[in-house]
Residue frames relative to the residue before (quaternion, step in Angstrom):
aa qw qx qy qz dx dy dz
M 1.0000 0.0000 0.0000 0.0000 0.00 0.00 0.00
L 0.6516 0.5167 -0.3127 0.4590 3.56 1.02 -0.83
R 0.6218 0.5374 -0.3406 0.4568 3.60 1.07 -0.67
V 0.6396 0.5189 -0.3262 0.4640 3.57 1.00 -0.78
V 0.6518 0.5051 -0.3141 0.4704 3.58 0.94 -0.87
A 0.6577 0.5010 -0.3089 0.4701 3.60 0.95 -0.83
A 0.6595 0.5040 -0.3115 0.4625 3.60 0.95 -0.82
V 0.6588 0.4921 -0.3066 0.4795 3.58 0.97 -0.83
A 0.6394 0.5190 -0.3257 0.4644 3.59 0.99 -0.80
L 0.6524 0.4999 -0.3130 0.4760 3.60 0.97 -0.80
L 0.6454 0.5165 -0.3173 0.4647 3.58 0.98 -0.79
V 0.6582 0.4977 -0.3044 0.4758 3.58 0.93 -0.89
F 0.6487 0.5164 -0.3107 0.4647 3.59 0.95 -0.87
T 0.6702 0.5033 -0.2970 0.4575 3.58 0.92 -0.90
V 0.6691 0.4868 -0.3032 0.4727 3.59 0.89 -0.89
Y 0.6539 0.5095 -0.3158 0.4617 3.60 0.92 -0.86
T 0.6630 0.4990 -0.2973 0.4722 3.57 0.97 -0.88
L 0.6502 0.5189 -0.3127 0.4585 3.57 0.97 -0.84
V 0.6570 0.4945 -0.3092 0.4777 3.60 0.94 -0.85
D 0.6437 0.5142 -0.3235 0.4654 3.59 0.98 -0.80
C 0.6474 0.5216 -0.3133 0.4589 3.58 0.97 -0.81
V 0.6862 0.4838 -0.2896 0.4595 3.57 0.87 -0.91
Q 0.7297 0.4418 -0.2445 0.4611 3.60 0.98 -0.78
T 0.5347 0.6302 -0.4087 0.3871 3.59 1.22 -0.23
E 0.5048 -0.6440 0.4804 0.3157 3.57 -0.97 0.86
D 0.6040 -0.5926 0.3987 0.3536 3.56 -1.12 0.70
E 0.6242 0.5583 -0.3396 0.4282 3.60 1.10 -0.63
R 0.7104 0.4555 -0.2543 0.4724 3.59 1.17 -0.50
V 0.5604 0.5881 -0.3967 0.4275 3.60 1.23 0.06
K 0.1640 -0.7999 0.5740 0.0610 3.56 -0.78 1.08
G 0.7944 0.3825 -0.2469 0.4021 3.52 -1.33 0.35
L 0.8233 -0.0323 0.0980 0.5581 3.55 0.26 -1.29
P 0.5919 -0.5354 0.4355 0.4164 3.59 -1.21 0.26
K 0.6598 -0.5505 0.3443 0.3782 3.56 -1.16 0.63
L 0.6385 0.5349 -0.3332 0.4419 3.61 0.97 -0.79
V 0.6383 0.5077 -0.3234 0.4798 3.59 1.03 -0.74
W 0.6279 0.5283 -0.3387 0.4604 3.60 0.99 -0.76
V 0.6251 0.5342 -0.3435 0.4537 3.59 0.99 -0.77
F 0.6770 0.4808 -0.2966 0.4717 3.59 0.90 -0.87
V 0.6292 0.5243 -0.3376 0.4639 3.61 1.01 -0.73
I 0.6611 0.5028 -0.3075 0.4643 3.59 0.95 -0.86
L 0.6920 0.4717 -0.2850 0.4663 3.58 0.98 -0.80
L 0.6982 0.4739 -0.2825 0.4563 3.61 0.97 -0.78
F 0.7872 0.1413 -0.0570 0.5976 3.58 1.04 -0.80
P 0.2173 -0.8539 0.4481 0.1511 3.60 0.44 1.20
L 0.7444 0.3952 -0.2528 0.4752 3.62 0.68 -0.94
V 0.7161 0.4352 -0.2555 0.4821 3.58 0.73 -1.04
G 0.6604 0.5071 -0.3120 0.4575 3.60 0.95 -0.82
G 0.6520 0.5145 -0.3111 0.4620 3.57 1.02 -0.77
I 0.6543 0.4908 -0.3084 0.4857 3.55 0.98 -0.85
A 0.6377 0.5214 -0.3283 0.4623 3.59 0.99 -0.80
W 0.6268 0.5362 -0.3407 0.4512 3.59 0.99 -0.78
W 0.7074 0.4766 -0.2807 0.4400 3.58 0.79 -0.99
F 0.7668 0.3676 -0.2108 0.4821 3.61 1.01 -0.69
A 0.8089 0.2811 -0.1369 0.4979 3.62 1.00 -0.67
G 0.7540 0.4383 -0.2278 0.4331 3.59 1.03 -0.60
R 0.7251 0.4178 -0.2209 0.5008 3.53 1.14 -0.57
A 0.2110 -0.7813 0.5786 0.1016 3.58 -0.71 1.09
A 0.0815 -0.8599 0.5030 0.0293 3.56 0.45 1.21
G 0.7615 0.4109 -0.2203 0.4503 3.58 0.89 -0.83
L 0.5820 0.6001 -0.3820 0.3939 3.58 1.20 -0.26
P 0.4315 -0.6902 0.5044 0.2881 3.59 -0.92 0.78
L 0.5214 -0.6169 0.4861 0.3337 3.53 -1.17 0.58
P 0.5065 -0.6245 0.4770 0.3548 3.59 -1.03 0.61
R 0.4295 -0.7104 0.4983 0.2502 3.55 -0.96 0.88
R 0.2545 -0.7407 0.6047 0.1449 3.51 -1.01 0.87
P 0.4829 -0.6617 0.4687 0.3305 3.60 -0.90 0.77
E 0.4194 -0.7012 0.5203 0.2485 3.53 -1.00 0.86
P 0.4814 -0.6635 0.4750 0.3199 3.59 -0.96 0.75
R 0.5516 -0.6066 0.4578 0.3440 3.54 -1.17 0.61
R 0.2307 -0.8064 0.5368 0.0914 3.53 -0.95 0.88
G 0.8163 -0.0157 -0.0124 0.5772 3.58 0.93 0.71
P 0.7291 -0.4145 0.2938 0.4585 3.53 -1.26 -0.09
I 0.4113 -0.7074 0.5199 0.2454 3.54 -1.08 0.73
G 0.8057 0.0876 -0.0250 0.5853 3.58 0.89 -0.90
P 0.6871 -0.4880 0.3264 0.4281 3.58 -1.23 0.23
D 0.6568 0.5150 -0.3324 0.4392 3.60 1.03 -0.60
D 0.6470 0.4867 -0.3197 0.4922 3.61 1.28 -0.15
D 0.6115 0.5614 -0.3375 0.4439 3.59 1.29 -0.20
P 0.3700 -0.7559 0.4898 0.2278 3.64 -0.45 1.14
D 0.6219 0.5413 -0.3549 0.4407 3.62 1.03 -0.66
F 0.6569 0.5050 -0.3067 0.4685 3.57 0.96 -0.86
L 0.6749 0.4880 -0.2965 0.4673 3.56 0.92 -0.90
G 0.6380 0.5367 -0.3282 0.4441 3.61 1.06 -0.62
R 0.6776 0.4843 -0.2864 0.4735 3.59 1.17 -0.59
L 0.5363 0.6449 -0.4099 0.3583 3.63 1.17 -0.14
């Protein structure tokens, strides 16, 4: 019975770790590329999963900010409607 519980726990841990790895943004993955982490987790379920949580996942690091695109004219001289009314 204990073996079954251990096997199920390992399976749940591996699936949870694999889903977390796949859903993590590329900017938050440390060390290896995400595809390599997936193979490590699948080939070595316990050790690979622990390695992912401690070495591969950058949980505390902020995501790099992307500049927001401009959403219209910045000044009156950039606004065609304003220039048309002059």
